[in-house]
C-alpha positions in Angstrom: 128.6 123.9 105.7 129.9 121.8 102.8 128.6 122.0 99.2 127.3 118.9 97.4 129.3 117.9 94.3 126.3 118.0 92.0 123.6 120.7 91.9 120.3 118.8 92.2 116.9 120.3 91.8 115.3 119.1 95.1 111.9 119.4 96.6 111.0 118.5 100.2 107.4 117.2 100.6 105.9 117.3 104.1 102.7 115.7 105.2 100.9 117.1 108.2 97.3 117.4 109.6 95.0 119.8 111.4 95.8 117.9 114.6 99.5 117.3 114.3 100.9 120.4 112.6 102.4 121.8 115.8 105.0 119.0 115.4 106.5 121.1 112.6 107.5 123.6 115.3 108.9 121.0 117.6 110.5 118.6 115.1 110.7 119.2 111.4 111.2 122.9 111.1 114.1 123.1 113.6 117.1 125.4 113.2 119.0 122.9 110.9 116.0 122.7 108.6 115.7 126.5 108.4 119.4 127.0 107.8 119.1 125.1 104.5 115.7 126.5 103.4 116.9 128.5 100.4 118.4 125.4 98.8 115.2 123.4 98.0 111.6 123.9 97.1 109.0 123.1 99.7 105.7 121.4 99.3 103.3 120.9 102.2 100.1 118.9 102.3 97.6 119.0 105.2 94.9 116.6 106.1 92.1 118.9 107.3 92.3 122.6 108.2 92.3 125.0 111.1 92.6 128.7 111.4 95.8 128.4 113.5 97.4 126.3 110.8 96.3 128.6 108.1 98.1 131.5 109.8 101.2 129.4 110.3 101.4 128.3 106.6 101.2 131.9 105.5 104.4 132.6 107.5 106.2 129.6 106.0 105.4 130.5 102.4 105.9 127.0 100.8 106.3 126.7 97.0 103.3 124.4 96.9 100.5 123.9 99.4 97.6 121.4 99.2 94.8 121.1 101.7 92.6 118.1 101.6 90.0 116.2 103.6 91.4 114.5 106.7 91.1 110.9 105.3 93.6 108.3 104.6 96.4 109.3 106.8 99.7 110.6 105.5 100.1 108.1 102.6 97.0 109.4 101.0 98.3 113.0 101.5 101.7 112.2 99.9 99.9 110.5 97.0 97.7 113.6 96.5 100.7 116.0 96.8 102.9 114.1 94.3 100.0 114.2 91.8 99.6 118.0 92.5 103.2 119.2 92.1 105.1 119.0 88.7 107.2 116.0 89.6 109.2 116.1 86.4 110.7 119.4 87.5 112.8 117.7 90.3 115.7 115.3 90.5 115.4 114.4 94.2 112.4 114.3 96.6 112.7 114.2 100.3 109.5 113.0 102.0 109.0 113.8 105.6 106.2 113.7 108.2 105.8 116.7 110.5 107.6 114.8 113.3 110.8 113.9 111.3 113.9 115.9 111.9 117.7 116.1 111.4 120.1 116.9 114.3 122.8 118.0 111.8 123.2 121.4 110.2 124.7 119.7 107.1 121.9 117.2 106.7 121.0 118.5 103.2 124.5 118.1 101.8 124.9 114.7 103.6 121.8 113.3 101.9 122.7 114.6 98.4 126.3 113.4 98.7 125.1 110.0 99.8 122.8 109.9 96.8 125.5 111.1 94.4 128.0 108.5 95.7 125.4 105.7 95.3 123.7 106.4 91.9 122.2 102.9 91.8 120.2 103.5 95.0 116.7 105.0 94.5 115.4 105.2 98.1 117.4 106.2 101.2 115.4 105.9 104.4 114.8 104.0 107.7 114.5 100.4 106.6 112.4 98.0 108.5 112.4 94.2 108.3 109.2 92.7 106.9 110.1 89.1 106.7 107.5 86.5 107.6 106.2 86.8 111.1 106.8 90.5 111.3 103.9 91.7 109.2 100.7 93.3 110.5 97.9 90.9 111.2 95.9 89.9 108.0 98.5 91.7 105.8 98.3 89.2 103.0 94.5 89.1 102.9 94.2 92.9 102.9 96.9 93.4 100.3 95.3 90.9 97.9 91.9 92.5 98.4 93.5 95.9 97.5 94.8 94.2 94.3 98.5 93.9 95.2 98.8 90.1 95.3 101.5 90.2 92.6 103.9 91.9 95.1 103.8 89.1 97.6 105.6 86.2 95.8 108.0 86.4 97.5 107.5 89.1 100.0 110.1 91.8 99.6 112.6 91.9 102.6 112.2 95.5 103.7 110.0 98.6 103.7 110.7 102.3 104.4 109.2 103.5 107.6 106.5 106.1 106.8 107.8 106.3 103.2 110.1 109.0 104.6 113.5 109.7 103.2 115.2 110.7 99.9 113.7 109.3 96.7 115.0 109.6 93.1 112.9 110.7 90.2 112.9 107.0 89.1 111.2 106.0 92.4 108.6 108.7 92.2 107.9 107.8 88.5 107.5 104.2 89.5 104.8 105.2 91.9 103.1 107.3 89.3 103.1 104.5 86.8 101.5 102.2 89.4 98.7 104.8 89.8 100.3 106.4 92.8 101.1 105.5 96.4 98.8 102.7 97.7 96.4 104.2 100.3 92.9 104.0 101.7 90.2 106.7 102.0 89.5 106.2 105.7 91.4 106.3 108.9 91.8 102.6 109.7 95.3 102.3 111.2 95.9 98.7 110.4 95.0 99.2 106.8 97.2 102.2 106.7 100.1 100.0 107.9 99.4 97.5 105.1 99.6 100.3 102.6 102.8 101.6 104.1 104.4 98.3 103.3 102.8 98.1 99.8 104.2 101.6 99.0 107.7 100.2 99.3 106.8 96.9 97.6 105.7 98.8 94.5 109.1 100.4 94.2 110.9 97.1 95.0 108.9 95.3 92.3 109.8 98.1 89.8 113.5 97.4 90.3 114.3 100.3 92.7 117.1 99.8 95.2 116.9 100.7 98.9 119.6 101.8 101.3 119.5 102.5 105.1 120.7 106.0 105.8 123.9 105.7 107.9 124.7 105.4 110.7 121.5 103.3 111.3 117.8 103.2 111.8 116.4 106.5 113.1 119.9 107.7 114.0 120.1 110.3 111.2 116.6 110.8 109.9 115.1 111.1 113.4 111.5 110.3 114.3 110.1 112.1 117.3 112.1 111.6 120.5 113.2 108.0 120.5 115.4 105.5 118.6 113.8 102.1 118.1 115.3 99.0 116.6 112.6 96.5 117.1 112.1 95.7 113.4 115.3 97.3 112.1 116.5 95.7 108.9 119.8 93.8 109.4 121.6 94.9 106.2 122.4 98.0 104.4 121.3 97.6 100.8 118.3 95.8 99.2 117.3 95.3 95.6 115.6 92.8 93.4 118.1 90.0 92.7 120.7 91.5 95.1 122.1 89.6 98.0 121.9 92.0 101.0 125.3 93.3 102.1 126.1 95.3 105.2 128.6 98.1 105.7 129.2 101.5 104.1 
């Protein structure tokens, strides 16, 4: 295992639920994750509760744990968690759902080295194209009702799938200054998809830059058992006033 050139204070934030937490055993907490466990702090937020999960979390011993009502899907959970932990204590934040995973024992060094070599990038994740015609139905109406009309002129070119990936303190601070990650307090899936895009748009509007984790969409930061490229962003780097450019 290699060693990153800069020692960063890193926390991994994982969102799960009373229904989906077994995904942690199948996906997120695989051998490669456990092999690096001593190198980062761990924060877990759970939507809902169950006796089985309570026993499991005791064996994991995260540095931070937050249980909440099962409302608002994972975006609401991430928002609550980032308001619960002392965010000014960390330099890098890796946000994951319970069904994200890395098939590489050096994943931790790879992400930190990628960030250190690209100091102008604030978000490294799986980027999806959100140009016109590829938005969820009624996106503009819903987002304006939620008060985010200012982010739509013009619509930013990409969003981060599931707000999962590596984020700098600048990005987390931008969310905090915008009153947190956009979310709803119910389980309407279409509205959650609107908020997922808005979460990235807040960062884009704040001047944060985005990069696709190489070698491509869902090929490094894996999601469940499949690789999809239906809405994959065509370029590598995106930022306000920056012409997209491919290649690493």
